[in-house]
All heavy atoms as TSV, in Angstrom:
chain	resi	resn	atom	element	x	y	z
A	1	MET	N	N	114.842	110.268	69.020
A	1	MET	CA	C	114.680	110.075	70.462
A	1	MET	C	C	113.449	110.863	70.922
A	1	MET	O	O	113.315	112.042	70.620
A	1	MET	CB	C	115.941	110.575	71.167
A	1	MET	CG	C	115.889	110.407	72.657
A	1	MET	SD	S	117.406	110.929	73.461
A	1	MET	CE	C	118.191	109.356	73.629
A	2	PRO	N	N	112.529	110.211	71.648
A	2	PRO	CA	C	111.321	110.909	72.105
A	2	PRO	C	C	111.652	111.947	73.175
A	2	PRO	O	O	112.649	111.839	73.884
A	2	PRO	CB	C	110.453	109.794	72.676
A	2	PRO	CG	C	111.379	108.682	72.984
A	2	PRO	CD	C	112.537	108.812	72.042
A	3	ALA	N	N	110.803	112.946	73.263
A	3	ALA	CA	C	110.983	114.002	74.263
A	3	ALA	C	C	110.770	113.439	75.656
A	3	ALA	O	O	110.027	112.474	75.848
A	3	ALA	CB	C	110.009	115.132	73.999
A	4	LYS	N	N	111.437	114.036	76.641
A	4	LYS	CA	C	111.267	113.612	78.031
A	4	LYS	C	C	109.849	113.915	78.494
A	4	LYS	O	O	109.261	114.925	78.109
A	4	LYS	CB	C	112.237	114.359	78.942
A	4	LYS	CG	C	113.655	113.933	78.826
A	4	LYS	CD	C	114.493	114.667	79.850
A	4	LYS	CE	C	115.930	114.226	79.791
A	4	LYS	NZ	N	116.745	114.931	80.779
A	5	LYS	N	N	109.318	113.027	79.312
A	5	LYS	CA	C	108.017	113.296	79.915
A	5	LYS	C	C	108.202	114.396	80.945
A	5	LYS	O	O	109.171	114.420	81.691
A	5	LYS	CB	C	107.462	112.051	80.597
A	5	LYS	CG	C	106.950	111.015	79.647
A	5	LYS	CD	C	106.269	109.903	80.406
A	5	LYS	CE	C	105.685	108.887	79.475
A	5	LYS	NZ	N	105.000	107.826	80.213
A	6	ARG	N	N	107.263	115.285	80.995
A	6	ARG	CA	C	107.286	116.380	81.952
A	6	ARG	C	C	106.270	116.145	83.051
A	6	ARG	O	O	105.289	115.427	82.876
A	6	ARG	CB	C	106.995	117.717	81.250
A	6	ARG	CG	C	108.046	118.118	80.254
A	6	ARG	CD	C	109.306	118.466	80.968
A	6	ARG	NE	N	110.402	118.672	80.033
A	6	ARG	CZ	C	111.643	118.818	80.412
A	6	ARG	NH1	N	111.962	118.772	81.682
A	6	ARG	NH2	N	112.591	118.987	79.536
A	7	CYS	N	N	106.504	116.773	84.189
A	7	CYS	CA	C	105.604	116.686	85.336
A	7	CYS	C	C	104.218	117.159	84.921
A	7	CYS	O	O	104.073	118.169	84.247
A	7	CYS	CB	C	106.157	117.530	86.478
A	7	CYS	SG	S	105.142	117.527	87.962
A	8	GLN	N	N	103.190	116.444	85.322
A	8	GLN	CA	C	101.822	116.784	84.951
A	8	GLN	C	C	101.097	117.581	86.024
A	8	GLN	O	O	99.871	117.661	86.024
A	8	GLN	CB	C	101.056	115.503	84.621
A	8	GLN	CG	C	101.610	114.798	83.416
A	8	GLN	CD	C	100.903	113.485	83.123
A	8	GLN	OE1	O	100.101	113.003	83.915
A	8	GLN	NE2	N	101.214	112.898	81.990
A	9	PHE	N	N	101.864	118.182	86.941
A	9	PHE	CA	C	101.264	119.005	87.991
A	9	PHE	C	C	100.802	120.319	87.393
A	9	PHE	O	O	101.541	120.988	86.678
A	9	PHE	CB	C	102.277	119.265	89.109
A	9	PHE	CG	C	101.760	120.145	90.202
A	9	PHE	CD1	C	100.834	119.670	91.103
A	9	PHE	CD2	C	102.193	121.444	90.319
A	9	PHE	CE1	C	100.351	120.470	92.119
A	9	PHE	CE2	C	101.721	122.261	91.332
A	9	PHE	CZ	C	100.800	121.770	92.232
A	10	HIS	N	N	99.553	120.694	87.670
A	10	HIS	CA	C	99.004	121.947	87.167
A	10	HIS	C	C	98.405	122.734	88.326
A	10	HIS	O	O	97.628	122.213	89.102
A	10	HIS	CB	C	97.915	121.702	86.126
A	10	HIS	CG	C	98.401	120.976	84.929
A	10	HIS	ND1	N	99.193	121.560	83.975
A	10	HIS	CD2	C	98.228	119.701	84.518
A	10	HIS	CE1	C	99.472	120.686	83.038
A	10	HIS	NE2	N	98.891	119.535	83.349
A	11	SER	N	N	98.808	123.946	88.438
A	11	SER	CA	C	98.194	124.877	89.393
A	11	SER	C	C	98.188	126.225	88.688
A	11	SER	O	O	97.915	126.295	87.500
A	11	SER	CB	C	98.971	124.905	90.706
A	11	SER	OG	O	100.268	125.414	90.506
A	12	GLU	N	N	98.548	127.297	89.382
A	12	GLU	CA	C	98.631	128.596	88.717
A	12	GLU	C	C	99.709	128.553	87.637
A	12	GLU	O	O	99.578	129.144	86.583
A	12	GLU	CB	C	98.960	129.714	89.713
A	12	GLU	CG	C	97.920	129.915	90.794
A	12	GLU	CD	C	98.128	128.967	91.961
A	12	GLU	OE1	O	99.290	128.683	92.315
A	12	GLU	OE2	O	97.121	128.492	92.501
A	13	GLN	N	N	100.795	127.830	87.938
A	13	GLN	CA	C	101.883	127.661	86.984
A	13	GLN	C	C	102.116	126.176	86.767
A	13	GLN	O	O	101.944	125.372	87.674
A	13	GLN	CB	C	103.169	128.295	87.506
A	13	GLN	CG	C	103.070	129.794	87.699
A	13	GLN	CD	C	104.350	130.345	88.300
A	13	GLN	OE1	O	105.115	129.635	88.909
A	13	GLN	NE2	N	104.552	131.632	88.107
A	14	GLN	N	N	102.519	125.835	85.565
A	14	GLN	CA	C	102.790	124.426	85.266
A	14	GLN	C	C	104.224	124.104	85.667
A	14	GLN	O	O	105.133	124.883	85.446
A	14	GLN	CB	C	102.596	124.173	83.782
A	14	GLN	CG	C	102.801	122.731	83.397
A	14	GLN	CD	C	102.514	122.494	81.925
A	14	GLN	OE1	O	102.053	123.387	81.238
A	14	GLN	NE2	N	102.781	121.308	81.469
A	15	CYS	N	N	104.428	122.932	86.268
A	15	CYS	CA	C	105.770	122.478	86.639
A	15	CYS	C	C	106.469	121.999	85.369
A	15	CYS	O	O	105.910	121.221	84.607
A	15	CYS	CB	C	105.690	121.349	87.661
A	15	CYS	SG	S	107.299	120.741	88.169
A	16	ASN	N	N	107.692	122.455	85.151
A	16	ASN	CA	C	108.405	122.134	83.917
A	16	ASN	C	C	109.530	121.121	84.141
A	16	ASN	O	O	110.328	120.887	83.252
A	16	ASN	CB	C	108.954	123.418	83.301
A	16	ASN	CG	C	109.212	123.269	81.822
A	16	ASN	OD1	O	108.659	122.393	81.182
A	16	ASN	ND2	N	110.052	124.123	81.284
A	17	GLN	N	N	109.590	120.497	85.329
A	17	GLN	CA	C	110.643	119.533	85.608
A	17	GLN	C	C	110.333	118.204	84.929
A	17	GLN	O	O	109.177	117.895	84.616
A	17	GLN	CB	C	110.784	119.315	87.114
A	17	GLN	CG	C	111.283	120.525	87.843
A	17	GLN	CD	C	111.439	120.245	89.334
A	17	GLN	OE1	O	110.914	119.265	89.845
A	17	GLN	NE2	N	112.160	121.109	90.015
A	18	ALA	N	N	111.365	117.405	84.728
A	18	ALA	CA	C	111.180	116.083	84.119
A	18	ALA	C	C	110.501	115.141	85.112
A	18	ALA	O	O	110.777	115.178	86.305
A	18	ALA	CB	C	112.530	115.520	83.698
A	19	ALA	N	N	109.609	114.308	84.609
A	19	ALA	CA	C	108.924	113.317	85.444
A	19	ALA	C	C	109.887	112.179	85.757
A	19	ALA	O	O	110.705	111.787	84.912
A	19	ALA	CB	C	107.695	112.792	84.724
A	20	LEU	N	N	109.798	111.635	86.950
A	20	LEU	CA	C	110.629	110.504	87.340
A	20	LEU	C	C	110.080	109.234	86.705
A	20	LEU	O	O	108.868	109.060	86.595
A	20	LEU	CB	C	110.657	110.374	88.867
A	20	LEU	CG	C	111.222	111.586	89.605
A	20	LEU	CD1	C	111.089	111.372	91.105
A	20	LEU	CD2	C	112.669	111.813	89.234
A	21	ARG	N	N	110.977	108.336	86.314
A	21	ARG	CA	C	110.553	107.161	85.547
A	21	ARG	C	C	109.708	106.177	86.350
A	21	ARG	O	O	108.638	105.790	85.944
A	21	ARG	CB	C	111.763	106.438	84.987
A	21	ARG	CG	C	112.396	107.187	83.883
A	21	ARG	CD	C	113.461	106.370	83.242
A	21	ARG	NE	N	114.052	107.150	82.168
A	21	ARG	CZ	C	114.906	106.669	81.329
A	21	ARG	NH1	N	115.293	105.430	81.425
A	21	ARG	NH2	N	115.384	107.435	80.377
A	22	ILE	N	N	110.193	105.720	87.478
A	22	ILE	CA	C	109.490	104.660	88.202
A	22	ILE	C	C	108.659	105.221	89.349
A	22	ILE	O	O	107.462	104.967	89.449
A	22	ILE	CB	C	110.486	103.609	88.725
A	22	ILE	CG1	C	111.181	102.945	87.539
A	22	ILE	CG2	C	109.786	102.570	89.585
A	22	ILE	CD1	C	112.306	102.016	87.917
A	23	ILE	N	N	109.272	106.002	90.217
A	23	ILE	CA	C	108.559	106.477	91.404
A	23	ILE	C	C	107.733	107.718	91.138
A	23	ILE	O	O	106.981	108.158	91.998
A	23	ILE	CB	C	109.531	106.736	92.574
A	23	ILE	CG1	C	110.554	107.798	92.211
A	23	ILE	CG2	C	110.203	105.456	93.005
A	23	ILE	CD1	C	111.412	108.242	93.363
A	24	GLY	N	N	107.815	108.298	89.945
A	24	GLY	CA	C	107.047	109.489	89.629
A	24	GLY	C	C	105.637	109.199	89.160
A	24	GLY	O	O	104.849	110.111	88.979
A	25	ASN	N	N	105.295	107.933	88.967
A	25	ASN	CA	C	103.974	107.567	88.484
A	25	ASN	C	C	103.043	107.358	89.679
A	25	ASN	O	O	103.276	106.486	90.505
A	25	ASN	CB	C	104.066	106.290	87.648
A	25	ASN	CG	C	102.767	105.950	86.964
A	25	ASN	OD1	O	101.708	106.373	87.392
A	25	ASN	ND2	N	102.849	105.180	85.907
A	26	CYS	N	N	101.983	108.147	89.756
A	26	CYS	CA	C	101.016	108.018	90.850
A	26	CYS	C	C	100.127	106.810	90.582
A	26	CYS	O	O	99.472	106.741	89.537
A	26	CYS	CB	C	100.167	109.274	90.966
A	26	CYS	SG	S	98.913	109.181	92.256
A	27	PRO	N	N	100.081	105.835	91.493
A	27	PRO	CA	C	99.256	104.648	91.255
A	27	PRO	C	C	97.756	104.926	91.344
A	27	PRO	O	O	96.950	104.108	90.907
A	27	PRO	CB	C	99.687	103.692	92.369
A	27	PRO	CG	C	100.219	104.567	93.443
A	27	PRO	CD	C	100.807	105.767	92.753
A	28	HIS	N	N	97.375	106.067	91.866
A	28	HIS	CA	C	95.956	106.375	92.048
A	28	HIS	C	C	95.361	107.089	90.833
A	28	HIS	O	O	94.329	106.689	90.319
A	28	HIS	CB	C	95.749	107.207	93.304
A	28	HIS	CG	C	96.420	106.618	94.498
A	28	HIS	ND1	N	96.057	105.408	95.040
A	28	HIS	CD2	C	97.469	107.053	95.237
A	28	HIS	CE1	C	96.835	105.134	96.069
A	28	HIS	NE2	N	97.696	106.115	96.201
A	29	CYS	N	N	96.028	108.142	90.365
A	29	CYS	CA	C	95.484	108.903	89.232
A	29	CYS	C	C	96.206	108.595	87.923
A	29	CYS	O	O	95.849	109.126	86.886
A	29	CYS	CB	C	95.524	110.397	89.524
A	29	CYS	SG	S	97.182	111.091	89.701
A	30	ARG	N	N	97.235	107.749	87.979
A	30	ARG	CA	C	97.968	107.298	86.790
A	30	ARG	C	C	98.632	108.440	86.021
A	30	ARG	O	O	98.751	108.395	84.805
A	30	ARG	CB	C	97.064	106.524	85.833
A	30	ARG	CG	C	96.374	105.351	86.454
A	30	ARG	CD	C	97.312	104.198	86.586
A	30	ARG	NE	N	96.582	103.014	87.011
A	30	ARG	CZ	C	97.019	102.211	87.943
A	30	ARG	NH1	N	98.147	102.429	88.533
A	30	ARG	NH2	N	96.315	101.157	88.297
A	31	SER	N	N	99.095	109.472	86.708
A	31	SER	CA	C	99.800	110.586	86.085
A	31	SER	C	C	101.272	110.531	86.470
A	31	SER	O	O	101.638	109.898	87.452
A	31	SER	CB	C	99.196	111.916	86.541
A	31	SER	OG	O	97.857	112.003	86.129
A	32	ASP	N	N	102.117	111.214	85.693
A	32	ASP	CA	C	103.555	111.239	85.934
A	32	ASP	C	C	103.949	112.573	86.560
A	32	ASP	O	O	103.511	113.636	86.098
A	32	ASP	CB	C	104.319	111.048	84.623
A	32	ASP	CG	C	104.053	109.690	84.005
A	32	ASP	OD1	O	104.039	108.704	84.756
A	32	ASP	OD2	O	103.866	109.619	82.777
A	33	PHE	N	N	104.820	112.498	87.595
A	33	PHE	CA	C	105.215	113.698	88.314
A	33	PHE	C	C	106.705	113.721	88.578
A	33	PHE	O	O	107.375	112.691	88.552
A	33	PHE	CB	C	104.456	113.789	89.650
A	33	PHE	CG	C	102.977	113.918	89.476
A	33	PHE	CD1	C	102.152	112.819	89.609
A	33	PHE	CD2	C	102.406	115.124	89.145
A	33	PHE	CE1	C	100.792	112.916	89.431
A	33	PHE	CE2	C	101.043	115.244	88.962
A	33	PHE	CZ	C	100.229	114.141	89.104
A	34	CYS	N	N	107.214	114.913	88.886
A	34	CYS	CA	C	108.617	115.093	89.255
A	34	CYS	C	C	108.793	114.693	90.721
A	34	CYS	O	O	107.840	114.320	91.396
A	34	CYS	CB	C	109.024	116.549	89.041
A	34	CYS	SG	S	108.182	117.709	90.139
A	35	GLY	N	N	110.011	114.796	91.222
A	35	GLY	CA	C	110.296	114.421	92.603
A	35	GLY	C	C	109.561	115.270	93.615
A	35	GLY	O	O	109.199	114.806	94.699
A	36	THR	N	N	109.290	116.508	93.293
A	36	THR	CA	C	108.590	117.413	94.213
A	36	THR	C	C	107.106	117.068	94.320
A	36	THR	O	O	106.533	117.136	95.398
A	36	THR	CB	C	108.736	118.870	93.729
A	36	THR	OG1	O	110.120	119.158	93.574
A	36	THR	CG2	C	108.110	119.840	94.708
A	37	HIS	N	N	106.493	116.691	93.223
A	37	HIS	CA	C	105.041	116.488	93.184
A	37	HIS	C	C	104.623	115.018	93.123
A	37	HIS	O	O	103.467	114.716	92.868
A	37	HIS	CB	C	104.441	117.214	91.973
A	37	HIS	CG	C	104.708	118.672	91.980
A	37	HIS	ND1	N	105.510	119.280	91.057
A	37	HIS	CD2	C	104.310	119.638	92.844
A	37	HIS	CE1	C	105.578	120.579	91.318
A	37	HIS	NE2	N	104.867	120.817	92.405
A	38	ARG	N	N	105.530	114.072	93.370
A	38	ARG	CA	C	105.203	112.651	93.177
A	38	ARG	C	C	104.265	112.089	94.236
A	38	ARG	O	O	103.524	111.153	93.973
A	38	ARG	CB	C	106.467	111.810	93.116
A	38	ARG	CG	C	107.207	111.703	94.404
A	38	ARG	CD	C	108.476	110.876	94.244
A	38	ARG	NE	N	109.160	110.723	95.507
A	38	ARG	CZ	C	108.920	109.761	96.377
A	38	ARG	NH1	N	108.008	108.857	96.113
A	38	ARG	NH2	N	109.567	109.700	97.511
A	39	LEU	N	N	104.239	112.654	95.435
A	39	LEU	CA	C	103.347	112.162	96.483
A	39	LEU	C	C	101.921	112.663	96.245
A	39	LEU	O	O	101.723	113.802	95.819
A	39	LEU	CB	C	103.839	112.620	97.849
A	39	LEU	CG	C	105.212	112.092	98.263
A	39	LEU	CD1	C	105.627	112.709	99.580
A	39	LEU	CD2	C	105.207	110.586	98.344
A	40	PRO	N	N	100.913	111.832	96.516
A	40	PRO	CA	C	99.519	112.243	96.269
A	40	PRO	C	C	99.137	113.543	96.984
A	40	PRO	O	O	98.385	114.346	96.447
A	40	PRO	CB	C	98.702	111.071	96.801
A	40	PRO	CG	C	99.603	109.905	96.705
A	40	PRO	CD	C	100.987	110.438	96.966
A	41	GLU	N	N	99.687	113.763	98.178
A	41	GLU	CA	C	99.364	114.982	98.920
A	41	GLU	C	C	99.947	116.222	98.252
A	41	GLU	O	O	99.411	117.316	98.383
A	41	GLU	CB	C	99.903	114.901	100.350
A	41	GLU	CG	C	99.287	113.798	101.177
A	41	GLU	CD	C	99.948	112.443	100.972
A	41	GLU	OE1	O	101.012	112.360	100.328
A	41	GLU	OE2	O	99.379	111.441	101.450
A	42	HIS	N	N	101.035	116.072	97.513
A	42	HIS	CA	C	101.711	117.225	96.914
A	42	HIS	C	C	101.164	117.601	95.544
A	42	HIS	O	O	101.425	118.707	95.071
A	42	HIS	CB	C	103.212	116.963	96.817
A	42	HIS	CG	C	103.871	116.882	98.153
A	42	HIS	ND1	N	105.086	116.300	98.343
A	42	HIS	CD2	C	103.484	117.298	99.377
A	42	HIS	CE1	C	105.421	116.355	99.615
A	42	HIS	NE2	N	104.444	116.952	100.269
A	43	HIS	N	N	100.452	116.709	94.886
A	43	HIS	CA	C	99.876	117.082	93.594
A	43	HIS	C	C	98.352	117.122	93.629
A	43	HIS	O	O	97.703	117.159	92.592
A	43	HIS	CB	C	100.378	116.167	92.462
A	43	HIS	CG	C	99.926	114.746	92.517
A	43	HIS	ND1	N	100.704	113.754	93.030
A	43	HIS	CD2	C	98.787	114.135	92.099
A	43	HIS	CE1	C	100.079	112.599	92.923
A	43	HIS	NE2	N	98.903	112.802	92.370
A	44	ALA	N	N	97.794	117.178	94.830
A	44	ALA	CA	C	96.343	117.262	95.011
A	44	ALA	C	C	95.645	116.182	94.186
A	44	ALA	O	O	94.786	116.451	93.359
A	44	ALA	CB	C	95.819	118.653	94.654
A	45	CYS	N	N	96.033	114.952	94.437
A	45	CYS	CA	C	95.500	113.794	93.699
A	45	CYS	C	C	93.982	113.741	93.849
A	45	CYS	O	O	93.451	113.800	94.954
A	45	CYS	CB	C	96.148	112.514	94.227
A	45	CYS	SG	S	95.676	111.045	93.315
A	46	ASN	N	N	93.296	113.598	92.718
A	46	ASN	CA	C	91.840	113.566	92.763
A	46	ASN	C	C	91.313	112.220	93.261
A	46	ASN	O	O	90.143	112.081	93.548
A	46	ASN	CB	C	91.249	113.900	91.396
A	46	ASN	CG	C	91.766	113.009	90.294
A	46	ASN	OD1	O	92.555	112.098	90.534
A	46	ASN	ND2	N	91.339	113.270	89.083
A	47	LYS	N	N	92.170	111.222	93.388
A	47	LYS	CA	C	91.776	109.906	93.903
A	47	LYS	C	C	92.247	109.690	95.339
A	47	LYS	O	O	92.155	108.588	95.851
A	47	LYS	CB	C	92.367	108.802	93.018
A	47	LYS	CG	C	92.060	108.923	91.554
A	47	LYS	CD	C	90.751	108.273	91.234
A	47	LYS	CE	C	90.540	108.366	89.735
A	47	LYS	NZ	N	89.520	107.553	89.245
A	48	LEU	N	N	92.752	110.725	95.986
A	48	LEU	CA	C	93.314	110.602	97.323
A	48	LEU	C	C	92.265	110.158	98.344
A	48	LEU	O	O	92.543	109.323	99.196
A	48	LEU	CB	C	93.963	111.911	97.762
A	48	LEU	CG	C	94.687	111.898	99.097
A	48	LEU	CD1	C	95.810	110.869	99.077
A	48	LEU	CD2	C	95.248	113.256	99.404
A	49	GLU	N	N	91.057	110.666	98.261
A	49	GLU	CA	C	90.008	110.294	99.215
A	49	GLU	C	C	89.647	108.815	99.072
A	49	GLU	O	O	89.428	108.134	100.069
A	49	GLU	CB	C	88.770	111.178	99.014
A	49	GLU	CG	C	87.779	111.073	100.143
A	49	GLU	CD	C	88.364	111.400	101.507
A	49	GLU	OE1	O	89.164	112.343	101.623
A	49	GLU	OE2	O	88.021	110.689	102.469
A	50	ASP	N	N	89.628	108.311	97.838
A	50	ASP	CA	C	89.377	106.875	97.623
A	50	ASP	C	C	90.482	106.041	98.246
A	50	ASP	O	O	90.219	105.005	98.857
A	50	ASP	CB	C	89.287	106.562	96.127
A	50	ASP	CG	C	88.087	107.219	95.467
A	50	ASP	OD1	O	87.117	107.552	96.187
A	50	ASP	OD2	O	88.123	107.399	94.235
A	51	CYS	N	N	91.721	106.487	98.099
A	51	CYS	CA	C	92.868	105.781	98.670
A	51	CYS	C	C	92.765	105.734	100.190
A	51	CYS	O	O	92.986	104.695	100.801
A	51	CYS	CB	C	94.156	106.478	98.241
A	51	CYS	SG	S	95.632	105.821	99.006
A	52	ARG	N	N	92.413	106.858	100.796
A	52	ARG	CA	C	92.271	106.913	102.255
A	52	ARG	C	C	91.150	105.999	102.736
A	52	ARG	O	O	91.273	105.317	103.750
A	52	ARG	CB	C	92.002	108.347	102.699
A	52	ARG	CG	C	93.208	109.226	102.632
A	52	ARG	CD	C	92.888	110.609	103.118
A	52	ARG	NE	N	94.088	111.434	103.104
A	52	ARG	CZ	C	94.086	112.738	103.129
A	52	ARG	NH1	N	92.941	113.399	103.162
A	52	ARG	NH2	N	95.220	113.404	103.111
A	53	GLN	N	N	90.046	105.980	102.004
A	53	GLN	CA	C	88.913	105.144	102.389
A	53	GLN	C	C	89.274	103.667	102.285
A	53	GLN	O	O	88.905	102.873	103.154
A	53	GLN	CB	C	87.689	105.463	101.519
A	53	GLN	CG	C	86.424	104.776	101.978
A	53	GLN	CD	C	86.003	105.190	103.378
A	53	GLN	OE1	O	86.094	106.356	103.755
A	53	GLN	NE2	N	85.536	104.248	104.165
A	54	GLN	N	N	90.006	103.272	101.245
A	54	GLN	CA	C	90.431	101.883	101.097
A	54	GLN	C	C	91.368	101.484	102.234
A	54	GLN	O	O	91.244	100.386	102.785
A	54	GLN	CB	C	91.124	101.676	99.753
A	54	GLN	CG	C	90.186	101.711	98.582
A	54	GLN	CD	C	90.926	101.681	97.253
A	54	GLN	OE1	O	92.150	101.704	97.207
A	54	GLN	NE2	N	90.179	101.634	96.161
A	55	ALA	N	N	92.307	102.366	102.594
A	55	ALA	CA	C	93.226	102.074	103.695
A	55	ALA	C	C	92.462	101.955	105.008
A	55	ALA	O	O	92.756	101.081	105.834
A	55	ALA	CB	C	94.291	103.160	103.787
A	56	PHE	N	N	91.469	102.818	105.213
A	56	PHE	CA	C	90.649	102.765	106.418
A	56	PHE	C	C	89.901	101.441	106.499
A	56	PHE	O	O	89.872	100.789	107.544
A	56	PHE	CB	C	89.660	103.941	106.427
A	56	PHE	CG	C	88.707	103.912	107.589
A	56	PHE	CD1	C	89.085	104.393	108.826
A	56	PHE	CD2	C	87.431	103.390	107.444
A	56	PHE	CE1	C	88.206	104.356	109.898
A	56	PHE	CE2	C	86.548	103.345	108.505
A	56	PHE	CZ	C	86.938	103.835	109.741
A	57	ASN	N	N	89.306	101.018	105.383
A	57	ASN	CA	C	88.547	99.761	105.365
A	57	ASN	C	C	89.449	98.556	105.612
A	57	ASN	O	O	89.065	97.632	106.337
A	57	ASN	CB	C	87.803	99.611	104.044
A	57	ASN	CG	C	86.648	100.583	103.925
A	57	ASN	OD1	O	86.145	101.094	104.922
A	57	ASN	ND2	N	86.250	100.869	102.707
A	58	ARG	N	N	90.654	98.549	105.001
A	58	ARG	CA	C	91.597	97.444	105.234
A	58	ARG	C	C	91.984	97.369	106.704
A	58	ARG	O	O	92.031	96.289	107.301
A	58	ARG	CB	C	92.856	97.632	104.382
A	58	ARG	CG	C	92.724	97.179	102.969
A	58	ARG	CD	C	94.081	97.100	102.282
A	58	ARG	NE	N	94.892	98.291	102.436
A	58	ARG	CZ	C	94.945	99.298	101.578
A	58	ARG	NH1	N	94.226	99.257	100.473
A	58	ARG	NH2	N	95.719	100.339	101.802
A	59	ASN	N	N	92.270	98.525	107.315
A	59	ASN	CA	C	92.652	98.563	108.726
A	59	ASN	C	C	91.493	98.136	109.621
A	59	ASN	O	O	91.688	97.405	110.595
A	59	ASN	CB	C	93.139	99.962	109.101
A	59	ASN	CG	C	93.823	99.994	110.431
A	59	ASN	OD1	O	94.496	99.048	110.826
A	59	ASN	ND2	N	93.648	101.096	111.144
A	60	LYS	N	N	90.281	98.549	109.280
A	60	LYS	CA	C	89.098	98.183	110.058
A	60	LYS	C	C	88.891	96.673	110.046
A	60	LYS	O	O	88.655	96.058	111.092
A	60	LYS	CB	C	87.879	98.895	109.480
A	60	LYS	CG	C	86.584	98.566	110.177
A	60	LYS	CD	C	85.425	99.287	109.500
A	60	LYS	CE	C	84.124	98.852	110.102
A	60	LYS	NZ	N	82.977	99.439	109.409
A	61	ILE	N	N	88.998	96.070	108.872
A	61	ILE	CA	C	88.827	94.614	108.754
A	61	ILE	C	C	89.898	93.883	109.546
A	61	ILE	O	O	89.618	92.905	110.245
A	61	ILE	CB	C	88.839	94.200	107.271
A	61	ILE	CG1	C	87.575	94.711	106.582
A	61	ILE	CG2	C	88.958	92.692	107.113
A	61	ILE	CD1	C	87.602	94.612	105.077
A	62	LYS	N	N	91.130	94.363	109.467
A	62	LYS	CA	C	92.227	93.728	110.195
A	62	LYS	C	C	92.003	93.806	111.702
A	62	LYS	O	O	92.163	92.815	112.424
A	62	LYS	CB	C	93.550	94.390	109.832
A	62	LYS	CG	C	94.740	93.781	110.528
A	62	LYS	CD	C	96.026	94.480	110.116
A	62	LYS	CE	C	97.187	93.827	110.815
A	62	LYS	NZ	N	97.841	94.665	111.751
A	63	LEU	N	N	91.619	94.982	112.187
A	63	LEU	CA	C	91.394	95.151	113.625
A	63	LEU	C	C	90.208	94.332	114.115
A	63	LEU	O	O	90.244	93.763	115.204
A	63	LEU	CB	C	91.212	96.625	113.961
A	63	LEU	CG	C	92.464	97.489	113.825
A	63	LEU	CD1	C	92.120	98.948	114.057
A	63	LEU	CD2	C	93.548	97.032	114.767
A	64	GLU	N	N	89.152	94.273	113.333
A	64	GLU	CA	C	87.989	93.486	113.734
A	64	GLU	C	C	88.295	91.990	113.745
A	64	GLU	O	O	87.745	91.246	114.556
A	64	GLU	CB	C	86.809	93.784	112.816
A	64	GLU	CG	C	86.186	95.130	113.082
A	64	GLU	CD	C	85.056	95.462	112.132
A	64	GLU	OE1	O	84.877	94.746	111.120
A	64	GLU	OE2	O	84.352	96.448	112.390
A	65	SER	N	N	89.177	91.537	112.883
A	65	SER	CA	C	89.530	90.118	112.870
A	65	SER	C	C	90.407	89.744	114.063
A	65	SER	O	O	90.452	88.584	114.457
A	65	SER	CB	C	90.245	89.744	111.575
A	65	SER	OG	O	91.539	90.307	111.539
A	66	GLU	N	N	91.079	90.719	114.655
A	66	GLU	CA	C	91.948	90.472	115.804
A	66	GLU	C	C	91.262	90.745	117.136
A	66	GLU	O	O	91.884	90.654	118.180
A	66	GLU	CB	C	93.198	91.342	115.697
A	66	GLU	CG	C	94.064	91.010	114.507
A	66	GLU	CD	C	95.206	91.978	114.326
A	66	GLU	OE1	O	95.246	93.009	115.031
A	66	GLU	OE2	O	96.065	91.712	113.484
A	67	ARG	N	N	89.988	91.074	117.093
A	67	ARG	CA	C	89.256	91.410	118.308
A	67	ARG	C	C	89.160	90.214	119.249
A	67	ARG	O	O	88.940	89.083	118.819
A	67	ARG	CB	C	87.858	91.879	117.954
A	67	ARG	CG	C	87.076	92.377	119.156
A	67	ARG	CD	C	85.669	92.735	118.813
A	67	ARG	NE	N	85.622	93.665	117.692
A	67	ARG	CZ	C	84.515	94.244	117.280
A	67	ARG	NH1	N	83.377	93.996	117.868
A	67	ARG	NH2	N	84.530	95.066	116.255
A	68	THR	N	N	89.339	90.444	120.513
A	68	THR	CA	C	89.222	89.402	121.523
A	68	THR	C	C	87.752	89.183	121.845
A	68	THR	O	O	87.016	90.127	122.110
A	68	THR	CB	C	89.975	89.796	122.811
A	68	THR	OG1	O	91.322	90.063	122.475
A	68	THR	CG2	C	89.921	88.686	123.828
A	69	VAL	N	N	87.344	87.930	121.828
A	69	VAL	CA	C	85.958	87.586	122.121
A	69	VAL	C	C	85.914	87.010	123.530
A	69	VAL	O	O	86.781	86.246	123.927
A	69	VAL	CB	C	85.426	86.561	121.086
A	69	VAL	CG1	C	83.983	86.186	121.400
A	69	VAL	CG2	C	85.565	87.121	119.692
A	70	ALA	N	N	84.897	87.386	124.305
A	70	ALA	CA	C	84.800	86.975	125.709
A	70	ALA	C	C	84.810	85.457	125.865
A	70	ALA	O	O	85.357	84.942	126.830
A	70	ALA	CB	C	83.559	87.570	126.344
A	71	SER	N	N	84.257	84.714	124.938
A	71	SER	CA	C	84.204	83.260	125.084
A	71	SER	C	C	85.580	82.636	124.947
A	71	SER	O	O	85.796	81.506	125.376
A	71	SER	CB	C	83.250	82.648	124.062
A	71	SER	OG	O	83.734	82.915	122.754
A	72	LYS	N	N	86.529	83.328	124.385
A	72	LYS	CA	C	87.879	82.803	124.229
A	72	LYS	C	C	88.739	83.039	125.451
A	72	LYS	O	O	89.801	82.468	125.577
A	72	LYS	CB	C	88.551	83.428	123.007
A	72	LYS	CG	C	87.941	83.021	121.686
A	72	LYS	CD	C	88.711	83.615	120.541
A	72	LYS	CE	C	88.122	83.229	119.213
A	72	LYS	NZ	N	88.853	83.844	118.095
A	73	LEU	N	N	88.292	83.903	126.332
A	73	LEU	CA	C	89.074	84.194	127.545
A	73	LEU	C	C	88.941	83.062	128.539
A	73	LEU	O	O	87.849	82.537	128.775
A	73	LEU	CB	C	88.617	85.509	128.171
A	73	LEU	CG	C	88.862	86.779	127.370
A	73	LEU	CD1	C	88.246	87.973	128.084
A	73	LEU	CD2	C	90.353	86.996	127.185
A	74	ALA	N	N	90.036	82.684	129.148
A	74	ALA	CA	C	90.016	81.630	130.172
A	74	ALA	C	C	89.562	82.245	131.492
A	74	ALA	O	O	89.980	83.331	131.862
A	74	ALA	CB	C	91.397	81.038	130.323
A	75	THR	N	N	88.705	81.531	132.192
A	75	THR	CA	C	88.252	82.014	133.488
A	75	THR	C	C	89.201	81.495	134.558
A	75	THR	O	O	89.646	80.350	134.535
A	75	THR	CB	C	86.817	81.539	133.792
A	75	THR	OG1	O	86.767	80.127	133.693
A	75	THR	CG2	C	85.851	82.167	132.807
A	76	ALA	N	N	89.510	82.351	135.505
A	76	ALA	CA	C	90.476	81.968	136.546
A	76	ALA	C	C	89.804	81.372	137.746
A	76	ALA	O	O	88.710	81.488	138.076
A	76	ALA	CB	C	91.276	83.188	136.949
């Protein structure tokens, strides 16, 4: 039987908890983490800024596509 995967969080001390199977995998940096460190903000994800920029761009495109144009307004 293979050994359990351990949390890959590294700071002054290494986290020794078991990594969660499905939700412990960070989709941005592709590392495995425990329940405490699974969120990108909690493990200082090195791809977090890219993730924020992508979310910003998606939101910007969505908002610009929903913008009201003066020619579409009915005149009273």
